[in-house]
C-alpha positions, 0 to 999 in steps of 0.5 A, a space after each residue: 500500500 502506497 500513499 498516492 494522493 491527498 484529496 482536497 474538496 474545492 468549490 471550483 478547481 480553476 479558482 483553487 489552482 490559481 490561488 495555490 500557484 501564488 504559493 506553490 510551484 507545481 511540476 505538473 497540473 493535469 486537466 480537470 477530468 470528470 469521474 462520473 461515478 462520483 459526480 465530480 471533476 478531479 485535477 492532480 497537482 504534482 509537487 512530488 510524491 504524493 500528488 495533491 488532488 483537487 475535487 469539485 462537485 459537478 452536480 447537487 447530488 455529488 457525494 462531496 456536495 455537503 462537504 464543499 458547502 461546509 468550506 471544503 478542505 482535506 477530504 481523504 488519503 488515497 492509497 494505491 493497492 494491487 488488489 482492491 477487493 482483497 484490501 477492502 476485505 482486510 479493512 472490513 475485517 478490521 472494523 472499517 465501514 466500506 462506503 463505496 464498493 469498487 467503481 470506475 474512477 479516474 484514469 479508468 482505474 478502480 476506486 473504493 472508499 472506506 471509513 476507518 471509524 477511528 475515534 482519535 483521528 479526524 481523517 479516517 476516510 480513505 480511498 483505495 486505487 487499484 494499480 493495474 499496472 498504471 501510474 500517473 
């Protein structure tokens, strides 16, 4: 399991990229890409490892819509895994709640979301991203 990116919910990707460029120098900025299964657009900013992912809702029923209404911010940590089904099973056995079973995400790769149900750590939401021989 390798940390792939930190997901940050924003109202508008273009506005946020413009603001961030005032403070940070990016090696690469991907074009905003739709992820239909989650009703969002995503954009990856490369500073090094891991990536920074900006996520904007594309409809009022997007899973992140309530989060963006509260001001957005750091949403999840994403880990790249070789076998998403195996990792989800392992997380579930340890007490995690599977929120989104594997669906097609960005770059045609499988993604899934789980809540680690941690009592002492606020950011318990993780995304799993199946490797499948691809990397960004």
